Residue, then its C-alpha position, 0 to 999 in steps of 0.5 A: m377665835s381665841k383671844s390668845s390668837l397670834l397675828l398670823d393665825p388663819g381666820f378673820e378676827l372681828t373683835l376690836r375690844p379688847m384691842r390686841y394691837p393698839s399700835f396698828y389702830d394708832m397708825y390708822r388714826a395717824a394716817i387719817r390725819n395725814t390727808w392730802t388731795v391731788d387737786e392741791v398740787d400745782f403743775n404750772i411751773d413744772v410745764n414751763d420747766l419741762r419746756d424751757r429749763l431741763s436739758p435733754a439728759e434731765r428730760h430723759l431722767v424725768e420721763r423714765l421716772v414717770a414711766f416707772f410711776a405709771t404702774g408702780d403703786s398699782i402693783v403695790a395695791n394689787n399685792l395688798v388686796l391679794n396677799l396682805y389683807r387676808h393674812i394679817n389677822a387683826p381688825e385694827a391692822r386691817m383698818y390700817l390696810s384699808r386706809q393704805l389701799y386708799e392712799e395707793a389709789l391716791h398715788v395712782q391718781f397723782y401719777l396719772t395726773l402727772l402723766d397727763t400733764y407732762i405727756p399730753q400726747p395720747e400716743r406717747r402717753a400710752a408708751f409710758f403705761s406699757a413701760v413694764h413690758t417695753i423698757p428693760s430697766i423697768a421690766r426688770k423691776a416689774d418682774f421682781c414685783a411679780r415674782w414676790i406677788d406670785s410667791i404666795a398667790s396660792l397660799d390660802r391659809l398660814e397653817t405652818a411656820e413655813d407658810r408664815r415665812r413665805f408670807l413675811l418674805n412677801l411683806i418684806g419684799f414689798a416694804a423694804c425693797i419695793e416701797g422702801l428702795f425702788f420708790f425711795a430711789a425715785f424720790a431721790y431723783v425728784y429731790f435732786l431736781r428740787s435742789r436745783g429749783m426745778l419741777p416744784g409740783l412734782a416735788a410737792g406731791t412727792s413729799w406727800v407720797f414720801r410721808d405716806e410711804s414712810m408710814h406704810m413701811g412703819f406699819a409693815f415693819e411693826v407687823i414683822r416685829t410683832a410676828r417675830e416677837e410672837e413666834p421667834g423661830l420664824f426668823d431662822q438663818s435660812m430666812r435671814d439669808q433670803v432677806r439679805a439676798m432679796l435686798r441685794e437683788a433689789v439694789d442690783c435691779e435699781t442700779q440697772f434703772a439708775e444706769d438707764v435714768l442717768s445714761g444721758g449724763v446728768a450734771g451733778l448726779s453720778l451713777k456711783e453716788m446713786r449706787q452708794y445711796l441704794e446701798y445706804v438705803a438697803d442697810q437702813r432697811l436691814i437695821a429696821l428688820g433687826l439684821p446686820i447691815e450688808f454694805g456699810a454705805s453712807n448717804p452721799f446726798p445732802f439733799m436727802a438728809l435735808q429732806d429728812v429734816q424738812e419732812l419728818t421733823n415738821f410732819f405735824e406743823r403743816r396746815v392747809s398749804a401742805y395738807q387739807v386736814g391739819v395734823s396734831g399729836e405725836v409720831a415716831f419715825d424709827h428709820a432713816f430714809 
């Protein structure tokens, strides 16, 4: 393949030197340094909190979250394998995707352990794994994911500009809407509970997943930025409109989930605030994509602003207590969460 090949050209470039996209290799190296294991998460206090401290409404919130987590990362991993790896044509980018696939498996293990710990009864646990079919608010999100996976399932090669637009829409759907909105909304519920001193094991594991997902989004947005730079005509008005419509639908999907999660009346957390937070996050994703904001919403949750400070500014100060492998170096987070 010619060295003048573009990132989304068909084929499998094998040559790492000279490296065309060193930023992807740097992301791969940063991800390797950002290593943790599920064995480091201590759920002992969580078990006591679930039994003794949570109200029925809070317990419903947690159970809906766990039901979503049961299959969420498996869906993302499937899209990575089926649709992303074969179409991003740079070996250094595929190195990062290989690492991301490992991290998705780690997240699946974390949520499996969470389910086994929180829901010890096998028959009840089975119901959580089938939530994508039986709980309407989760089924709607699963349908959103499935439609975007299927949107390029038959796309073997990115031969035309329209093929590349279809691919980028899939990538945006998963990075901005699924990982970047559905997951981050779930994180907000976890950090709300943490702000009240509950479920520290879930919060600790979620903080590590939070950092992984932040890096996954950073990689996807860099792929999108690079593709736009190489082929400016890809982001025509029709595609811009599709991206905005996609994010509006994602906000509506997640609002329906919020209505379910908060249906018992969780003290200190309102549906209005959750909708505002979803709109705020959607605007941040649009900014990351270089598009005008849609909602003009501000972040209503101080505990999420604190999360930004705690987790992003101290990213490289963690040692054994937070990561098995210490981290050094520099990283830039260009997006607010």
